[in-house]
PyMOL Python script that loads the backbone (N, CA, C, O; Angstrom):
from pymol import cmd

cmd.read_pdbstr("""\
ATOM      1  N   ILE A   1     131.610  76.501 105.130  1.00  0.00           N
ATOM      2  CA  ILE A   1     132.308  75.759 104.139  1.00  0.00           C
ATOM      3  C   ILE A   1     134.081  75.933 104.597  1.00  0.00           C
ATOM      4  O   ILE A   1     134.823  74.969 104.410  1.00  0.00           O
ATOM      5  N   ILE A   2     134.398  76.688 104.943  1.00  0.00           N
ATOM      6  CA  ILE A   2     136.065  76.975 105.085  1.00  0.00           C
ATOM      7  C   ILE A   2     136.506  76.715 106.102  1.00  0.00           C
ATOM      8  O   ILE A   2     137.701  76.878 106.349  1.00  0.00           O
ATOM      9  N   ASP A   3     135.487  76.154 107.110  1.00  0.00           N
ATOM     10  CA  ASP A   3     135.962  76.510 108.291  1.00  0.00           C
ATOM     11  C   ASP A   3     135.788  75.004 108.513  1.00  0.00           C
ATOM     12  O   ASP A   3     136.196  74.750 109.646  1.00  0.00           O
ATOM     13  N   THR A   4     135.275  73.723 107.790  1.00  0.00           N
ATOM     14  CA  THR A   4     135.092  72.350 107.887  1.00  0.00           C
ATOM     15  C   THR A   4     136.077  72.121 106.434  1.00  0.00           C
ATOM     16  O   THR A   4     135.486  71.368 105.659  1.00  0.00           O
ATOM     17  N   ALA A   5     136.803  72.374 106.144  1.00  0.00           N
ATOM     18  CA  ALA A   5     137.401  72.330 104.905  1.00  0.00           C
ATOM     19  C   ALA A   5     138.838  72.387 105.662  1.00  0.00           C
ATOM     20  O   ALA A   5     139.545  71.402 105.447  1.00  0.00           O
ATOM     21  N   LYS A   6     139.200  73.055 106.232  1.00  0.00           N
ATOM     22  CA  LYS A   6     140.249  74.021 106.908  1.00  0.00           C
ATOM     23  C   LYS A   6     141.301  72.672 107.429  1.00  0.00           C
ATOM     24  O   LYS A   6     142.512  72.573 107.229  1.00  0.00           O
ATOM     25  N   PRO A   7     140.312  71.617 108.216  1.00  0.00           N
ATOM     26  CA  PRO A   7     140.992  70.567 109.229  1.00  0.00           C
ATOM     27  C   PRO A   7     141.375  69.657 108.401  1.00  0.00           C
ATOM     28  O   PRO A   7     142.373  69.005 108.708  1.00  0.00           O
ATOM     29  N   LEU A   8     140.675  69.376 107.129  1.00  0.00           N
ATOM     30  CA  LEU A   8     140.852  67.910 106.579  1.00  0.00           C
ATOM     31  C   LEU A   8     142.011  68.579 105.436  1.00  0.00           C
ATOM     32  O   LEU A   8     142.540  67.805 104.638  1.00  0.00           O
ATOM     33  N   GLY A   9     142.320  69.881 105.420  1.00  0.00           N
ATOM     34  CA  GLY A   9     143.770  70.213 104.326  1.00  0.00           C
ATOM     35  C   GLY A   9     143.545  70.631 103.288  1.00  0.00           C
ATOM     36  O   GLY A   9     144.452  70.817 102.476  1.00  0.00           O
ATOM     37  N   ILE A  10     141.820  70.989 102.928  1.00  0.00           N
ATOM     38  CA  ILE A  10     141.388  71.393 101.906  1.00  0.00           C
ATOM     39  C   ILE A  10     141.246  73.038 102.016  1.00  0.00           C
ATOM     40  O   ILE A  10     140.693  73.631 102.942  1.00  0.00           O
ATOM     41  N   ALA A  11     142.023  73.784 100.580  1.00  0.00           N
ATOM     42  CA  ALA A  11     142.055  75.084 100.808  1.00  0.00           C
ATOM     43  C   ALA A  11     140.465  75.294  99.786  1.00  0.00           C
ATOM     44  O   ALA A  11     140.396  74.672  98.726  1.00  0.00           O
ATOM     45  N   VAL A  12     139.666  75.903 100.082  1.00  0.00           N
ATOM     46  CA  VAL A  12     138.638  76.911  99.417  1.00  0.00           C
ATOM     47  C   VAL A  12     139.171  77.941  99.212  1.00  0.00           C
ATOM     48  O   VAL A  12     139.855  78.570 100.019  1.00  0.00           O
ATOM     49  N   HIS A  13     138.871  78.288  97.896  1.00  0.00           N
ATOM     50  CA  HIS A  13     139.170  79.460  96.940  1.00  0.00           C
ATOM     51  C   HIS A  13     137.939  80.098  96.792  1.00  0.00           C
ATOM     52  O   HIS A  13     137.752  81.240  97.211  1.00  0.00           O
ATOM     53  N   ASP A  14     137.065  79.418  96.210  1.00  0.00           N
ATOM     54  CA  ASP A  14     135.680  79.645  95.846  1.00  0.00           C
ATOM     55  C   ASP A  14     134.659  79.178  95.964  1.00  0.00           C
ATOM     56  O   ASP A  14     134.871  77.970  95.855  1.00  0.00           O
ATOM     57  N   HIS A  15     133.539  79.344  96.138  1.00  0.00           N
ATOM     58  CA  HIS A  15     132.043  78.353  96.584  1.00  0.00           C
ATOM     59  C   HIS A  15     131.111  79.035  95.355  1.00  0.00           C
ATOM     60  O   HIS A  15     130.858  80.231  95.499  1.00  0.00           O
ATOM     61  N   ILE A  16     130.694  78.501  94.406  1.00  0.00           N
ATOM     62  CA  ILE A  16     129.955  78.765  93.407  1.00  0.00           C
ATOM     63  C   ILE A  16     128.203  78.319  93.687  1.00  0.00           C
ATOM     64  O   ILE A  16     127.908  77.157  93.966  1.00  0.00           O
ATOM     65  N   ILE A  17     127.294  79.263  93.582  1.00  0.00           N
ATOM     66  CA  ILE A  17     126.213  78.818  93.692  1.00  0.00           C
ATOM     67  C   ILE A  17     125.376  79.014  92.600  1.00  0.00           C
ATOM     68  O   ILE A  17     125.235  80.156  92.163  1.00  0.00           O
ATOM     69  N   ILE A  18     124.579  77.710  91.898  1.00  0.00           N
ATOM     70  CA  ILE A  18     123.887  78.040  91.137  1.00  0.00           C
ATOM     71  C   ILE A  18     122.091  77.673  90.516  1.00  0.00           C
ATOM     72  O   ILE A  18     121.619  76.583  90.195  1.00  0.00           O
ATOM     73  N   GLY A  19     121.664  78.559  90.523  1.00  0.00           N
ATOM     74  CA  GLY A  19     120.158  78.866  90.782  1.00  0.00           C
ATOM     75  C   GLY A  19     119.474  78.848  89.704  1.00  0.00           C
ATOM     76  O   GLY A  19     120.199  78.678  88.724  1.00  0.00           O
ATOM     77  N   ARG A  20     118.041  78.984  89.389  1.00  0.00           N
ATOM     78  CA  ARG A  20     117.096  79.127  88.455  1.00  0.00           C
ATOM     79  C   ARG A  20     117.510  80.594  87.460  1.00  0.00           C
ATOM     80  O   ARG A  20     117.771  80.846  86.284  1.00  0.00           O
ATOM     81  N   LYS A  21     117.411  81.132  88.425  1.00  0.00           N
ATOM     82  CA  LYS A  21     117.901  83.094  88.167  1.00  0.00           C
ATOM     83  C   LYS A  21     119.586  83.578  87.792  1.00  0.00           C
ATOM     84  O   LYS A  21     119.827  84.684  87.309  1.00  0.00           O
ATOM     85  N   GLY A  22     120.305  82.902  87.997  1.00  0.00           N
ATOM     86  CA  GLY A  22     121.542  82.932  87.671  1.00  0.00           C
ATOM     87  C   GLY A  22     122.809  82.071  88.616  1.00  0.00           C
ATOM     88  O   GLY A  22     122.750  80.941  89.100  1.00  0.00           O
ATOM     89  N   ASN A  23     123.632  82.804  88.647  1.00  0.00           N
ATOM     90  CA  ASN A  23     124.651  82.237  89.963  1.00  0.00           C
ATOM     91  C   ASN A  23     125.204  83.493  90.544  1.00  0.00           C
ATOM     92  O   ASN A  23     125.138  84.647  90.120  1.00  0.00           O
ATOM     93  N   ALA A  24     125.914  82.871  91.899  1.00  0.00           N
ATOM     94  CA  ALA A  24     126.536  83.731  92.561  1.00  0.00           C
ATOM     95  C   ALA A  24     127.999  83.323  92.974  1.00  0.00           C
ATOM     96  O   ALA A  24     127.923  82.259  93.589  1.00  0.00           O
ATOM     97  N   SER A  25     128.953  83.638  92.903  1.00  0.00           N
ATOM     98  CA  SER A  25     129.823  83.450  93.690  1.00  0.00           C
ATOM     99  C   SER A  25     130.524  84.402  94.895  1.00  0.00           C
ATOM    100  O   SER A  25     130.859  85.586  94.940  1.00  0.00           O
ATOM    101  N   MET A  26     130.584  83.087  96.007  1.00  0.00           N
ATOM    102  CA  MET A  26     130.951  83.808  97.164  1.00  0.00           C
ATOM    103  C   MET A  26     132.502  84.309  97.068  1.00  0.00           C
ATOM    104  O   MET A  26     132.666  84.826  98.173  1.00  0.00           O
ATOM    105  N   LYS A  27     133.402  84.406  96.544  1.00  0.00           N
ATOM    106  CA  LYS A  27     134.643  84.970  96.348  1.00  0.00           C
ATOM    107  C   LYS A  27     133.918  86.467  95.358  1.00  0.00           C
ATOM    108  O   LYS A  27     134.356  87.616  95.413  1.00  0.00           O
ATOM    109  N   GLY A  28     133.250  86.195  94.883  1.00  0.00           N
ATOM    110  CA  GLY A  28     132.681  87.828  93.824  1.00  0.00           C
ATOM    111  C   GLY A  28     132.059  88.708  94.989  1.00  0.00           C
ATOM    112  O   GLY A  28     132.370  89.895  95.096  1.00  0.00           O
ATOM    113  N   LEU A  29     131.112  88.050  95.916  1.00  0.00           N
ATOM    114  CA  LEU A  29     130.738  88.640  96.701  1.00  0.00           C
ATOM    115  C   LEU A  29     130.911  89.475  97.833  1.00  0.00           C
ATOM    116  O   LEU A  29     130.143  90.144  98.525  1.00  0.00           O
ATOM    117  N   LEU A  30     132.495  89.185  97.833  1.00  0.00           N
ATOM    118  CA  LEU A  30     133.269  89.651  99.047  1.00  0.00           C
ATOM    119  C   LEU A  30     133.242  88.723 100.560  1.00  0.00           C
ATOM    120  O   LEU A  30     133.731  89.036 101.645  1.00  0.00           O
ATOM    121  N   LEU A  31     132.490  87.495 100.175  1.00  0.00           N
ATOM    122  CA  LEU A  31     132.373  86.815 101.205  1.00  0.00           C
ATOM    123  C   LEU A  31     133.304  85.316 101.605  1.00  0.00           C
ATOM    124  O   LEU A  31     132.924  84.462 102.406  1.00  0.00           O
ATOM    125  N   ILE A  32     134.171  85.295 101.072  1.00  0.00           N
ATOM    126  CA  ILE A  32     135.201  84.548 101.330  1.00  0.00           C
ATOM    127  C   ILE A  32     136.825  85.409 100.662  1.00  0.00           C
ATOM    128  O   ILE A  32     137.918  84.863 100.807  1.00  0.00           O
TER     129      ILE A  32
END
""", "prot")
cmd.dss("prot")
cmd.show_as("cartoon", "prot")
cmd.util.cbc("prot")
cmd.orient("prot")
């Protein structure tokens, strides 16, 4: 996601995934 956004001048601060059993923050999981 970050590699795709960077050339477009878009800063990615977090990416949140929401599912039936809860949610996950990529930043919270130290993936960003």
